[in-house]
C-alpha positions in Angstrom: -18.0 69.4 53.8 -14.7 70.9 52.9 -11.5 68.8 53.0 -8.4 69.9 54.9 -5.7 72.2 53.7 -4.5 71.3 50.3 -7.0 68.4 49.5 -10.7 68.1 48.8 -13.1 66.3 51.1 -13.2 63.4 48.7 -9.4 63.1 48.5 -9.2 63.2 52.3 -11.9 60.6 52.7 -10.4 58.3 50.2 -7.0 58.6 51.8 -8.3 57.9 55.3 -10.5 55.0 54.2 -7.6 53.4 52.3 -5.3 53.7 55.3 -7.6 52.8 58.1 -10.9 51.3 56.7 -14.1 52.7 58.2 -14.0 50.6 61.3 -10.5 51.7 62.4 -11.2 55.5 62.1 -13.1 55.4 65.4 -10.1 54.1 67.2 -8.0 57.2 66.2 -7.5 59.9 68.8 -8.4 63.5 67.9 -4.7 64.3 67.8 -3.9 61.3 65.4 -6.9 62.2 63.2 -5.8 65.8 63.1 -2.4 64.8 61.9 -4.1 63.0 59.1 -6.0 66.1 58.3 -2.9 68.4 58.1 -3.2 69.4 61.8 -6.8 70.6 61.3 -8.3 69.8 64.7 -11.8 71.2 63.7 -12.0 68.7 60.8 -10.8 65.9 63.1 -13.5 66.7 65.6 -16.2 67.0 62.9 -15.2 63.5 61.6 -15.2 61.9 65.0 -18.5 63.5 65.8 -20.0 62.1 62.6 -18.7 58.6 63.3 -20.2 58.7 66.8 -23.6 59.9 65.4 -23.6 57.1 62.8 -22.8 54.5 65.5 -25.6 55.7 67.7 -28.1 56.0 64.9 -27.2 52.5 63.7 -27.6 51.2 67.2 -31.0 53.0 67.6 -32.6 51.8 64.4 -31.2 48.3 64.6 -31.6 47.9 68.3 -28.0 47.1 68.7 -27.7 44.3 66.1 -30.5 42.6 64.1 -28.3 40.9 61.6 -29.6 37.5 60.8 -27.1 34.7 60.4 -28.2 31.9 58.1 -24.9 30.4 57.2 -21.1 30.6 57.6 -21.1 32.6 54.4 -23.1 35.3 56.1 -20.5 35.4 58.9 -17.7 35.7 56.3 -19.5 38.5 54.5 -20.0 40.5 57.7 -16.6 40.0 59.3 -14.1 39.6 56.4 -13.8 43.4 56.0 -13.5 43.9 59.7 -10.7 41.4 60.1 -9.0 42.0 56.7 -6.1 44.1 57.9 -5.6 42.6 61.3 -2.0 41.5 61.8 -2.9 39.3 64.8 -5.5 36.6 65.3 -8.7 38.3 66.6 -11.2 36.2 68.3 -14.9 37.4 68.3 -18.0 35.9 69.9 -21.4 36.5 68.4 -24.3 36.1 70.8 -27.4 35.0 69.0 -31.1 35.1 69.9 -33.4 32.1 69.1 -33.9 33.3 65.5 -30.1 33.6 64.9 -30.0 37.3 65.0 -26.8 38.8 66.4 -27.7 40.4 69.7 -24.1 41.2 70.8 -20.7 41.1 69.1 -17.6 41.0 71.4 -13.9 40.8 70.8 -12.6 38.3 73.3 -8.9 38.2 72.6 -6.2 39.3 70.2 -3.3 36.9 69.7 0.3 37.5 69.3 1.2 37.2 65.6 -0.4 33.8 64.8 -2.1 32.4 67.9 -5.1 33.5 69.9 -5.5 32.6 73.5 -9.1 32.0 74.6 -10.8 30.6 77.6 -14.4 29.4 77.9 -14.9 31.9 80.8 -14.3 34.9 78.5 -16.1 33.3 75.5 -19.4 32.7 77.4 -19.3 35.6 79.8 -21.1 38.0 77.4 -23.4 35.3 76.1 -24.6 34.6 79.6 -25.1 38.3 80.4 -27.1 38.8 77.2 -29.2 35.6 77.7 -28.0 34.3 74.4 -29.7 31.3 72.9 -26.5 30.3 71.1 -23.1 31.6 70.0 -20.9 31.6 66.9 -17.2 32.1 67.3 -15.2 33.8 64.7 -11.5 34.4 64.2 -9.1 35.3 61.5 -5.9 33.8 60.2 -3.6 36.8 59.4 -1.7 34.5 57.0 -4.8 34.4 54.8 -5.0 30.6 54.9 -8.2 29.7 56.7 -7.2 26.0 57.3 -7.7 25.2 61.0 -4.7 24.5 63.1 -4.6 21.7 65.6 -5.0 24.4 68.3 -8.2 25.7 66.5 -9.6 22.2 66.5 -8.9 21.7 70.2 -10.3 25.1 71.2 -13.4 24.4 69.2 -14.0 21.0 71.0 -13.4 22.6 74.4 -15.9 25.5 73.6 -18.5 23.2 72.2 -18.4 21.0 75.4 -18.6 24.2 77.6 -21.6 25.3 75.5 -23.3 22.0 76.0 -22.8 22.3 79.8 -24.1 25.9 79.8 -26.9 25.1 77.4 -25.6 27.8 75.1 -24.6 25.8 72.0 -21.7 26.8 69.8 -23.5 26.9 66.4 -20.3 27.3 64.4 -16.7 28.4 64.5 -15.8 30.3 61.4 -12.2 31.0 60.5 -11.8 34.0 58.2 -9.0 33.9 55.6 -8.0 36.4 52.9 -10.7 35.5 50.4 -12.3 32.5 51.9 -13.5 30.9 55.2 -13.6 27.6 57.0 -16.7 26.6 58.8 -16.5 23.8 61.5 -20.3 23.3 61.0 -20.0 22.8 57.3 -17.0 20.4 57.9 -18.7 18.6 60.8 -16.7 15.4 60.2 -13.6 17.2 61.5 -14.9 18.4 64.8 
């Protein structure tokens, strides 16, 4: 369509994507998005409507999620862009079916600056509800360094033990850095 006052649709799109990334646009209120569109509320409503239609279409044709996870690299490729601009640690649980397809993705916690607080109750709640076969846990290190901390190792051990008890194994814990990742599964000797 047409951009907003004083800029083309392409210029407006590039500006918004550079500032927010696609996944953050949906979090903007109509008022905030209108400000970005030179106070054009109609354009803001059109954009939010399009985002919602895209989300619903994607959910419809993919039945929620049907992304197959074969390796930690797949997790990195899917989530690195989502977590790239996060300033705090964000902890995500991927519930998987028996063929390693993602059936649910849920943000469990957001830390304060450099630590993320998680509890097995929150981690496995959605997995139990979705009748998940297994889970993968994912979180970012805002510093860009994906090396696991002592806390990361302890949390991984606790969650793996809880998964064994619940018969919902933790397949992997992937830490996303700036341009790389750390997989507890690939570095099994450190778990």
